[in-house]
C-alpha positions, 0 to 999 in steps of 0.5 A: 747903505747903497752900493752900485748893485744893491741897497741895504736897510737894517741889514737886509740887502736887496739886489738890482733889479729892484722896484722902488714904490712910494709908501703913500698909495696916491703917489704913482711915481714908481722906479725900477733900478737896473744892475750894472751888468745889464747897463744900469740906469732907472725906469720911471713908471707913471700914469699914462701920458699920451702914448707913454707909460714909462721913461728910461733914464740911463744915467740915474743909478742912485735911489731917491733920498727924500720920502719913504719907499718900499723896495721889492725885487723886480719880477720879469713877466715876459712883457705882459701883465694882467689886470683883474677886476672882481665883483664880489668874491665869486667873480673876476674878469681878467685882461692882459696888456703890454707891460709898461716896463719894456719900452713904455709905449702904450698900444692903443686901438683906433678909437684911442683906448689901450689895447687889452685882451680877456684872458683865462685865470688859473685856479690859483689866480681865481683863489687869489682874486677871492682872497683879495676881495675878502681880505680887503673887504672890497667887493668891487676892486681891481688888482694887478697880477704879475705872472713870473716863472710859472707863478702869479703875484699880486702887486697892486690893489685898487678899490672901486675899480672898473673895466673900461671897455667890455660889454661882457663885464657889465653884463656879468655884473648885472647877473651877479647883482641880480643873484645877490638880490634874489638870494636875499629876497626871493631865493625860490626864484634865484635857482629858477632863472637862467644865469644869463640876461634875458636880452643877451643874444647868443655869443657869435661862434668862432671859426672852426679852422685855424689860420692856415700856415705854410712854409715860407722857405720850403713850400706848402704841405697841404692847406691845413698846415698850421705853424705851431713852434719856432725854435732858433739858436742864434750866435751873437752879433759883431763884437770887439776882439777878445783879449787876455793879459797875464802877469805875476804881481808881487807889489804889496799894493796889489796883494793887499787889494786881493786880500781886501776882496777875498775876505783876507784869505791868503790862499783864496782867488779873487775876482774883480768885476764891479765898478768899485773893485776895478776902480780900486785896481786902477788907482793901485795900478796908476801908482805903480806904472811910471809916467814915461818909459826910461831909456834903453834898458839892459838885457838884465832888466828885460823881465822888469821891462816886460812886467812894466809893459803889462802893467801899463797895458792893464792901466790902459784897459782900465782907463778906456772910459767904460768900453769894457763894462761889468759884464765884459771885463774881469780881473782874477788874482790867484795867490801862488806864493806865501810866507809866514809872518807874525800876526799884528797882535804878536800872538803867533804866525799867519800866512801872507801872500807874496806873489799872485797871478793877475789875469785880465780878460777884456774885449768881446764887446757887442759893437754898434754894428752887432746891435744893428745886426741883431735888431735887423734879424729880429725884424726879419724873423717877425716878418718872415717866420710867422706868416699867414695872419694879417699883422702877423707876429705882433698881433699874435704876441699882443693877443696872448697867443704867442708863448715867447721865451728868450734865453741867453748865455752869461756873456754880455755880448750874447745878452745884448744881442738877445735884447736887441733881437727882441727889440726888432722882433716885437717892434719895441722902442728905447734902450736895451737895458729894460728889454734885457731885464724884462724879456731875457733869461740867462742859462749859462749851464745850457748855453755857456762853456766848453768844459764837458768837451775840453779833453776831446777838443785838445785832442783835435787841436793836437791832431790838427797841429800834427797835420799842419806841421807835417804837411801831410793831410792824407788820412788812412781812410780813402777819400770819397769825392762825393763826401770830401768832409769824411776825412781828417782835417777836411777843409784845411788848405794843402799848403797850410804849412807854407802859409804860416810863415807868411802869416807871421811876417804880415802880422809883424808888419801890421804890428809895426805900423800900429806901434808907430800910430801909438807913439803920439798917443803915448807921448800925449798921455805921458804929458798928463800931469794929474791922474784926475784929468783921466775920468774914471770909467763909466760902467754902463755907457758903452751899452747905450752906444747905437752908432759908430763914433763918426768924430773919432773916425774923422780924427783918424782914431780907431773905432770905438773906445780902443786907443792906439795903445790898446790896439798895439797891445792887441797886435803885439800879443798876437805877434808874440803868441803866434810864433816863438822865434827862439823855439821856431814853433807856431801856435796854430791856436792863435790862427782864429785870434789873428783872423778875428783881429784882422777882420775887426780892423778891416770892418771898423778901422779900414780908415787907418789904411794899414798896409798888408792888412788885406793880404793878411786877412786872405792868408788867415782866412784860408787857415781859419776856414780849415782850423776853426771847424776842425777844433770842434772835431778832426773828423765827422765822428769826432765832431759828433762826439764833441758836439753832443757833449757841448750841446747836450743840454741844449738838445734836450731842451729843444726836444722838450720844447717840441714834445710839449708843443705837440702835446699842447696841440693834441690837447687843444684838438681833443678838447675841441673835438670833445666840445663838438661831441658834447653838442651832439650828445645834448641833442640826443637827450635820454636816447643818447647813442654810444658814440655820443656817450664816448664823446661825452666821456672824452669831453669830461676827461679833456675838461679835467685835463685842461683844468689841471694844466691851468695849475702850475703847481701840478707840473713842477719844473714845467712852464705854465701856459696861459691863454686868451678867453676865446669867447670874448677875445674878439680874435678870429682864431683864439685857439691858435697858439705858437710857441717861440723859444730863442737861444742866444749863444756863442760860436761853439754851440752853433758849430756843435748843434750843426755837427749833431744835426748833420752827423747824428746818423754816424752813431753806432745806434743809428747805423743805416739811417739817413742824415737829417741834412740832405746831401746838397746841404752837406756840400754847402756846409762843407764849403761854408765852414764859418758860421759868422756873427748872427748865424742861426739854426731854426726848427719850425714845427707844423701841424697837419690837421687833416691827418689822424693824431696818431699819424707821424706825418701830423707834425712836420719839422722844417730845418733851416740855417744861415751863415750869418754876416758871412760876407767878406769885408773885402767884398762888401761894396760900398765898404759898409759905411756903418761898419755893418755887414749884412746877414745872409738869408736862410738856406734849407737843410732838407730837400724841398719835397721832403717831410721830416716828422717829429718822431724821426727827429726825436729818434735821431737826436735822442742819443745825444740829448739830455733826458727830460728827467735830468733837467732840474725843476724850474726854480721859484723866485727865492723871496717868494717861495712858499706862497700859494703852494696849495695842492692841486686837489685843493685848488681844483675843488676851489675852482669847481665852486667858481662860475667861470667858463672853463676852457682848454689851456693845453699842457704846460710846456 
């Protein structure tokens, strides 16, 4: 059986993304099928042809029906896989290369060879190589190794396979063969000869220093600073307005649909999100909505008229040709009333729902402009955040010295922003779906939701409403002109109360114009004689859009796939919700939504020339600049409380990232020092001095520490660190290692993190401490207020190798932020022909000559961050749990039997 997002064989179901491999070993046509939530489609892997190793087919959703295939879960490896080559059970050579599943472009050297870099294997991986060699009875073989979520898995074994371009491999092979011959025929000579070839020259020594790094923004703090870590928290790109429709349904057709998808449970809520489920809902809705409106109804029919209009709205949304694909659209059906009815077999009674609440959420789709913004920001990071090494980040990443992990919330626009950013950051090609599945991890618990602070946010909104409607902005606390942000509702315009009626009037004016534009479209739809003329929506097509639809704009239609009917529904709902005429009451929570719609139409639908839209934007912006920041806290202490609740997990993860980077850097420095000491002690012979002995002990301790760090089973819940083989990597600075952690989220987490950074010193436990943000930046943030699409906060950590390891100044933190696409659509010139507003450059959060140490940042952020011990251990992929779970002690004893060069690996992050 095959459905949209899974296949089922003999009762066993495997969900997409999955890999489809031919049973026949000589057939190399391997397919990867992606879920609709990531855009769908299929990637075909094949033997390299020119500079291609795979192709993405966005319209292929069904598995192959001819032939026999093996289906396996797809394993994300961060865009890299490892090729391992054995020569007998006691030797293995490993090389890393760019994975073909990302964009299919083969990286080649100037002489046309595929670019690969020797890497160190962990003890577990060495044992796996031994078992593959023995198990397959193939002394000389090669296999592919996938490193996924801290574990390694063999996915392909090839007999009689050799390394194509490595002198080291063939020299080592000669040594292995020589030892085999001597062990068999002249064992007395085997132990007497050196392990290396007699003609082999000494390996070239690596440079002692790492690439010197300075700050591209603040300045250089000495010539021995090295970039160690880049952490960025980024808001998603430009999107369509988020929408919601609520209506009560009593129609049997809709109630039966609810029971169909909730297992027949009369009191259970149903969520419809897949293409099949939404198609069923669309079919049912088409049967219930009249093709044309009747004449003027009487007042007694007003309720039925409103219900029909909402059903028409639902139908219009579902017929929008895939604009709201699976990860953007959701329908909830919540039963509210029930009756007792006889069972079909006549034996007893059962409950039957007779009324349910339907909630349709849609919109919030990443636009073509949002995708372009994310890609451009990724390119900016690539060129500006990693200075100092020739080709910069791309070489750092391809040589296995860039530890990159990208996290996203569960929202589709955030996931796609992360994928587009990764495409620009790593200079990838092709569509976003393979990049999303291969490189982006979802973590909704860290990057989604406001539930933890919902009570405090409601308090802020209530206080804000009180201040606006009373017209009294004054606080009991005296206002300090040097710190104007320290009062309640800072930034709110003094005439906010007077602006509300003007805002409502202009909203009504714009709505009336859109209604007129929708009239012709409605009449055209009413003339449609068959629902078959309306194609079912395509779950994934919207995710492939990269450019604005020039033809639609030239035809005078709204940008994207939003028709005039939906555009009118959007504005009508805003008009109705903003101001209740009967109660003469304004709902200030609608101000951000009106601002959102207004800005969207100014950017994407300026060609419709809606009269009054410019003025409405100016009025709404004044109110939104005061309302939106204060929804996350009415004053600085309240902002700190809310921010710490929303971003608590994210703050904890950032501190873990920084601590692990520091520990890794210290481990590398100690190992390097201990190796130098070992060289010194070897020169003393029997007369070894005390200093040399201490160095030798440190060398032994560091070696053991590094070996243990190579084994992921010894560090449950932590990320495994992989490294180049420094002796053979042909890289000037093989020990240089940079950790990058990218967190893509929504506006709420950007505001929350920023509020903690600038107001953390107001906490009772930190009284007397200075803010992490300098006064100049506090003034700029007060005037900025809106953190727009693609706004970001960056923490970069530098290590000063000239100071002692115990010196707090050894690790320095640089804080910067960007307002994102903060340019007003009324100020852009020319009027952004491609609908893409530019992203503002980074700004300092510290004084240019300041030095924020990691110790101080930890001290200031710790009270608001989730403790490391509260984080759950990293999850093992369920289908593979239990594999290679030998204890660290066993693995270490096995590893000691192997003649591998043991090199520091740094502590897992």
